[in-house]
C-alpha positions as CSV (number, residue, x, y, z in Angstrom):
1,X,9.3,-68.1,-47.4
2,X,5.6,-67.5,-47.2
3,X,3.5,-66.5,-50.2
4,X,2.9,-62.9,-48.8
5,X,6.6,-62.2,-48.5
6,X,7.1,-63.3,-52.1
7,X,4.3,-61.0,-53.3
8,X,5.9,-58.1,-51.5
9,X,9.2,-58.7,-53.3
10,X,7.6,-58.6,-56.7
11,X,7.8,-55.0,-58.0
12,X,4.6,-53.5,-59.5
13,X,4.6,-52.8,-63.2
14,X,4.6,-49.2,-64.3
15,X,0.9,-49.6,-65.5
16,X,-0.2,-50.9,-62.1
17,X,1.7,-48.1,-60.3
18,X,0.1,-45.5,-62.6
19,X,-3.4,-46.9,-61.9
20,X,-2.7,-46.9,-58.2
21,X,-1.6,-43.2,-58.2
22,X,-4.6,-42.4,-60.4
23,X,-6.9,-44.2,-57.9
24,X,-5.4,-42.2,-55.0
25,X,-5.8,-39.0,-56.9
26,X,-9.5,-39.7,-57.6
27,X,-10.1,-40.7,-53.9
28,X,-8.6,-37.4,-52.8
29,X,-10.6,-35.5,-55.5
30,X,-13.9,-36.9,-54.4
31,X,-13.2,-36.5,-50.7
32,X,-12.1,-32.9,-51.1
33,X,-15.0,-32.1,-53.4
34,X,-17.4,-33.5,-50.8
35,X,-15.9,-31.4,-48.0
36,X,-15.9,-28.3,-50.1
37,X,-19.6,-28.7,-51.1
38,X,-20.6,-29.3,-47.4
39,X,-18.7,-26.4,-45.9
40,X,-18.4,-23.6,-48.5
41,X,-20.8,-20.9,-47.5
42,X,-21.0,-19.0,-50.8
43,X,-21.3,-22.1,-53.0
44,X,-22.0,-20.9,-56.6
45,X,-24.8,-23.5,-57.2
46,X,-28.1,-22.6,-55.4
47,X,-28.8,-25.6,-53.1
48,X,-30.3,-25.7,-49.6
49,X,-27.9,-26.6,-46.8
50,X,-29.6,-30.0,-46.3
51,X,-29.1,-31.0,-49.9
52,X,-25.5,-29.8,-49.9
53,X,-24.7,-31.9,-46.8
54,X,-26.4,-34.9,-48.2
55,X,-24.5,-34.6,-51.5
56,X,-21.2,-34.0,-49.7
57,X,-21.7,-37.1,-47.5
58,X,-22.6,-39.1,-50.7
59,X,-19.3,-38.0,-52.3
60,X,-17.2,-38.7,-49.3
61,X,-18.9,-42.2,-48.9
62,X,-18.2,-42.9,-52.6
63,X,-14.5,-41.8,-52.1
64,X,-14.1,-44.3,-49.3
65,X,-15.7,-47.1,-51.4
66,X,-13.1,-46.3,-54.2
67,X,-10.3,-46.3,-51.6
68,X,-11.3,-49.8,-50.3
69,X,-11.5,-51.1,-53.8
70,X,-8.1,-49.7,-54.5
71,X,-6.5,-51.3,-51.5
72,X,-8.0,-54.7,-52.4
73,X,-6.5,-54.7,-55.9
């Protein structure tokens, strides 16, 4: 049996499983927040459209960085 198949058979500990779920939750939170900031017309904070798009893209980019790091661990 190869090493990869042996790793797949080993079950994750509850702590690792919790951290994985927390990581997915934070990825989703940052992604949704970025989309909301970019497309919500009556955003409560007074920002120009260009700054809102830049901040939204920054949050979405950060969410994907977190997602890639989550998949590697």
